Kinemage of the C-alpha trace (Angstrom):
@kinemage 1
@onewidth
@group {chain A} dominant
@subgroup {mainchain}
@vectorlist {calphas} color= white
{ca unk a 1} P 23.546 21.241 -36.202
{ca unk a 2} L 22.373 23.552 -33.425
{ca unk a 3} L 24.306 23.681 -30.183
{ca unk a 4} L 22.963 22.735 -26.751
{ca unk a 5} L 21.336 25.229 -24.378
{ca unk a 6} L 21.831 24.398 -20.685
{ca unk a 7} L 20.324 26.467 -17.870
{ca unk a 8} L 20.952 26.507 -14.112
{ca unk a 9} L 18.206 27.750 -11.784
{ca unk a 10} L 17.838 28.057 -8.019
{ca unk a 11} L 17.773 30.624 -5.248
{ca unk a 12} L 20.996 32.422 -4.350
{ca unk a 13} L 23.420 30.344 -2.335
{ca unk a 14} L 22.485 27.121 -4.142
{ca unk a 15} L 25.897 26.829 -5.793
{ca unk a 16} L 24.992 27.665 -9.393
{ca unk a 17} L 28.250 29.496 -10.085
{ca unk a 18} L 30.331 26.638 -8.714
{ca unk a 19} L 28.502 23.989 -10.733
{ca unk a 20} L 28.542 26.055 -13.929
{ca unk a 21} L 32.316 26.347 -13.574
{ca unk a 22} L 32.659 22.616 -12.881
{ca unk a 23} L 30.469 21.684 -15.845
{ca unk a 24} L 32.287 24.004 -18.230
{ca unk a 25} L 35.674 22.543 -17.231
{ca unk a 26} L 34.382 19.004 -17.679
{ca unk a 27} L 32.770 19.721 -21.054
{ca unk a 28} L 36.007 21.166 -22.406
{ca unk a 29} L 37.799 17.943 -21.410
{ca unk a 30} L 35.289 15.692 -23.203
{ca unk a 31} L 34.448 15.241 -26.869
{ca unk a 32} L 30.751 16.053 -26.336
{ca unk a 33} L 31.161 19.467 -27.944
{ca unk a 34} L 32.349 19.134 -31.551
{ca unk a 35} L 35.975 20.223 -31.971
{ca unk a 36} L 35.086 23.201 -34.185
{ca unk a 37} L 32.565 24.569 -31.698
{ca unk a 38} L 32.809 26.576 -28.485
{ca unk a 39} L 31.158 26.854 -25.085
{ca unk a 40} L 29.656 30.202 -24.059
{ca unk a 41} L 28.907 30.990 -20.395
{ca unk a 42} L 26.344 33.724 -19.765
{ca unk a 43} L 23.731 34.872 -17.242
{ca unk a 44} L 20.448 36.657 -16.665
{ca unk a 45} L 20.106 39.462 -16.050
{ca unk a 46} L 23.303 40.982 -17.439
{ca unk a 47} L 24.481 38.686 -20.230
{ca unk a 48} L 24.769 41.536 -22.763
{ca unk a 49} L 26.161 45.080 -22.589
{ca unk a 50} L 22.638 46.498 -22.355
{ca unk a 51} L 21.790 43.726 -19.896
{ca unk a 52} L 24.554 44.876 -17.534
{ca unk a 53} L 22.827 48.247 -17.214
{ca unk a 54} L 19.463 46.567 -16.649
{ca unk a 55} L 21.021 44.285 -14.015
{ca unk a 56} L 22.385 47.241 -12.059
{ca unk a 57} L 18.907 48.794 -12.028
{ca unk a 58} L 17.202 45.559 -10.960
{ca unk a 59} L 19.568 44.742 -8.095
{ca unk a 60} L 20.154 48.284 -6.787
{ca unk a 61} L 19.208 48.402 -3.088
{ca unk a 62} L 18.447 52.152 -2.928
{ca unk a 63} L 14.728 52.746 -2.389
{ca unk a 64} L 14.667 55.721 -4.774
{ca unk a 65} L 15.620 53.430 -7.673
{ca unk a 66} L 13.409 50.511 -6.666
{ca unk a 67} L 11.072 49.663 -9.578
{ca unk a 68} L 7.381 48.816 -9.353
{ca unk a 69} L 6.704 45.065 -9.685
{ca unk a 70} L 5.387 45.368 -13.258
{ca unk a 71} L 8.303 47.613 -14.217
{ca unk a 72} L 10.640 45.010 -12.732
{ca unk a 73} L 8.978 42.269 -14.804
{ca unk a 74} L 9.275 44.320 -18.006
{ca unk a 75} L 12.957 45.007 -17.317
{ca unk a 76} L 13.596 41.271 -16.985
{ca unk a 77} L 11.729 40.691 -20.255
{ca unk a 78} L 13.784 43.380 -22.006
{ca unk a 79} L 17.007 41.845 -20.704
{ca unk a 80} L 15.896 38.399 -21.923
{ca unk a 81} L 14.955 39.613 -25.403
{ca unk a 82} L 18.350 41.242 -25.803
{ca unk a 83} L 20.065 38.151 -24.390
{ca unk a 84} L 18.268 35.769 -26.753
{ca unk a 85} L 18.843 37.896 -29.849
{ca unk a 86} L 22.419 39.013 -29.188
{ca unk a 87} L 23.909 35.917 -27.546
{ca unk a 88} L 21.816 32.765 -27.195
{ca unk a 89} L 20.280 32.334 -30.662
{ca unk a 90} L 23.400 33.357 -32.670
{ca unk a 91} L 25.581 31.079 -30.519
{ca unk a 92} L 23.299 28.046 -30.882
{ca unk a 93} L 22.920 28.607 -34.630
{ca unk a 94} L 26.704 28.314 -34.989
{ca unk a 95} L 26.551 24.916 -33.283
{ca unk a 96} L 28.163 26.307 -30.131
{ca unk a 97} L 26.887 25.414 -26.648
{ca unk a 98} L 25.418 27.877 -24.126
{ca unk a 99} L 25.296 27.585 -20.345
{ca unk a 100} L 23.183 30.291 -18.705
{ca unk a 101} L 22.924 31.168 -15.038
{ca unk a 102} L 19.111 31.686 -14.952
{ca unk a 103} L 16.524 31.970 -17.723
{ca unk a 104} L 12.707 32.071 -17.928
{ca unk a 105} L 12.176 29.838 -14.880
{ca unk a 106} L 13.562 32.493 -12.564
{ca unk a 107} L 11.021 35.040 -13.779
{ca unk a 108} L 8.119 32.665 -13.157
{ca unk a 109} L 9.477 31.761 -9.714
{ca unk a 110} L 10.489 35.234 -8.505
{ca unk a 111} L 7.932 37.489 -10.180
{ca unk a 112} L 5.080 34.971 -10.410
{ca unk a 113} L 5.328 33.111 -7.115
{ca unk a 114} L 7.397 35.661 -5.206
{ca unk a 115} L 5.775 38.916 -6.349
{ca unk a 116} L 2.382 37.244 -7.031
{ca unk a 117} L 2.165 38.672 -10.544
{ca unk a 118} L -0.109 37.070 -13.128
{ca unk a 119} L 1.543 33.903 -14.474
{ca unk a 120} L -0.206 34.249 -17.853
{ca unk a 121} L 1.223 37.751 -18.266
{ca unk a 122} L 4.686 36.412 -17.428
{ca unk a 123} L 4.295 33.572 -19.931
{ca unk a 124} L 3.078 35.970 -22.639
{ca unk a 125} L 6.149 38.157 -22.131
{ca unk a 126} L 8.317 35.028 -22.156
{ca unk a 127} L 6.889 34.075 -25.565
{ca unk a 128} L 7.657 37.546 -26.931
{ca unk a 129} L 11.175 37.690 -25.475
{ca unk a 130} L 12.346 34.180 -26.355
{ca unk a 131} L 10.788 33.808 -29.834
{ca unk a 132} L 10.794 30.021 -29.521
{ca unk a 133} L 14.171 29.567 -27.828
{ca unk a 134} L 14.049 27.148 -24.887
{ca unk a 135} L 16.690 25.174 -22.951
{ca unk a 136} L 17.539 21.595 -23.873
{ca unk a 137} L 17.896 20.925 -20.154
{ca unk a 138} L 17.429 22.969 -16.969
{ca unk a 139} L 19.080 22.062 -13.673
{ca unk a 140} L 17.378 23.231 -10.484
{ca unk a 141} L 19.856 23.274 -7.613
{ca unk a 142} L 17.387 22.805 -4.783
{ca unk a 143} L 18.253 24.211 -1.371
{ca unk a 144} L 16.205 25.040 1.766
{ca unk a 145} L 15.714 28.765 2.393
{ca unk a 146} L 17.462 28.582 5.768
{ca unk a 147} L 20.530 27.000 4.179
{ca unk a 148} L 20.567 29.700 1.505
{ca unk a 149} L 20.500 32.421 4.180
{ca unk a 150} L 23.254 30.681 6.153
{ca unk a 151} L 25.507 30.423 3.100
{ca unk a 152} L 25.030 34.128 2.326
{ca unk a 153} L 25.631 35.312 5.888
{ca unk a 154} L 28.847 37.191 5.064
{ca unk a 155} L 27.615 38.632 1.787
{ca unk a 156} L 25.675 41.849 1.293
{ca unk a 157} L 22.167 41.079 -0.008
{ca unk a 158} L 20.993 42.628 -3.272
{ca unk a 159} L 17.461 44.065 -3.605
{ca unk a 160} L 15.860 40.693 -4.406
{ca unk a 161} L 17.673 38.829 -1.615
{ca unk a 162} L 16.479 41.463 0.879
{ca unk a 163} L 12.851 40.355 0.389
{ca unk a 164} L 13.224 37.806 3.186
{ca unk a 165} L 12.249 34.238 4.102
{ca unk a 166} L 8.575 34.213 3.100
{ca unk a 167} L 9.348 35.640 -0.333
{ca unk a 168} L 12.125 33.083 -0.902
{ca unk a 169} L 9.868 30.261 0.304
{ca unk a 170} L 7.310 31.235 -2.344
{ca unk a 171} L 10.080 31.372 -4.967
{ca unk a 172} L 11.149 27.841 -3.978
{ca unk a 173} L 7.550 26.671 -4.405
{ca unk a 174} L 7.561 28.155 -7.891
{ca unk a 175} L 10.755 26.334 -8.801
{ca unk a 176} L 9.290 23.117 -7.383
{ca unk a 177} L 6.267 23.346 -9.667
{ca unk a 178} L 8.406 24.194 -12.686
{ca unk a 179} L 10.268 20.923 -12.129
{ca unk a 180} L 7.195 19.076 -13.417
{ca unk a 181} L 8.537 19.959 -16.887
{ca unk a 182} L 10.348 16.886 -18.242
{ca unk a 183} L 13.342 18.989 -19.260
{ca unk a 184} L 13.968 20.128 -15.685
{ca unk a 185} L 16.262 18.074 -13.439
{ca unk a 186} L 16.122 18.758 -9.708
{ca unk a 187} L 19.347 18.138 -7.784
{ca unk a 188} L 19.773 18.565 -4.045
{ca unk a 189} L 22.239 21.397 -3.514
{ca unk a 190} L 23.041 20.265 0.022
{ca unk a 191} L 24.973 17.295 -1.379
{ca unk a 192} L 28.741 17.546 -1.849
{ca unk a 193} L 30.072 19.506 -4.812
{ca unk a 194} L 31.504 16.249 -6.150
{ca unk a 195} L 28.158 14.409 -6.006
{ca unk a 196} L 26.241 17.292 -7.579
{ca unk a 197} L 28.838 17.515 -10.345
{ca unk a 198} L 28.516 13.787 -11.000
{ca unk a 199} L 24.701 13.980 -11.246
{ca unk a 200} L 24.901 16.861 -13.709
{ca unk a 201} L 27.447 15.078 -15.879
{ca unk a 202} L 25.250 11.976 -15.937
{ca unk a 203} L 22.241 13.997 -17.122
{ca unk a 204} L 24.282 15.693 -19.858
{ca unk a 205} L 25.459 12.305 -21.131
{ca unk a 206} L 21.832 11.106 -21.203
{ca unk a 207} L 20.804 14.231 -23.090
{ca unk a 208} L 23.363 13.553 -25.811
{ca unk a 209} L 22.626 9.830 -25.939
{ca unk a 210} L 18.884 10.434 -26.434
{ca unk a 211} L 19.303 12.725 -29.426
């Protein structure tokens, strides 16, 4: 039996890292994952050794290393292909579970809605990179742009975060439209950590029950 593939999406500051940690702790305390199987936590970009190098290129703030928008898109696609083939697919085929901080939704939201690149081109690259792999469930931790900026006030912005309010507003619109997919679950990230955690756990239980 294949494992479960769970993805967390949302703009920076939405609490993805916190909720991924909370979910992983909870899953290890339940019997939802078969005893012989494991839980793998990963991320995009940077989930593989090659991906770490791609991530450093993508998030570098120096203008000399800043890629063109199409180059940026292709780098994300390369990272995803490596991620799917080296980590996600082999892990799921063993019956293990995967939780990923970001997946295809981020590319549509950031490069499609944020950068205004052609959505069809993005989807075509997604098809090539994923080779049929898709999440069983995607959680969007939804947060207003102003709240995201406030939460990141003491943190140095990476190259994507430096794009500003209008860019992030467009990204949020992209995420909003992606939530029309039945496998996406939108959760307000301005709720308490406890309430968000409870909502996520409830959705995971439903996912298993509906198998």
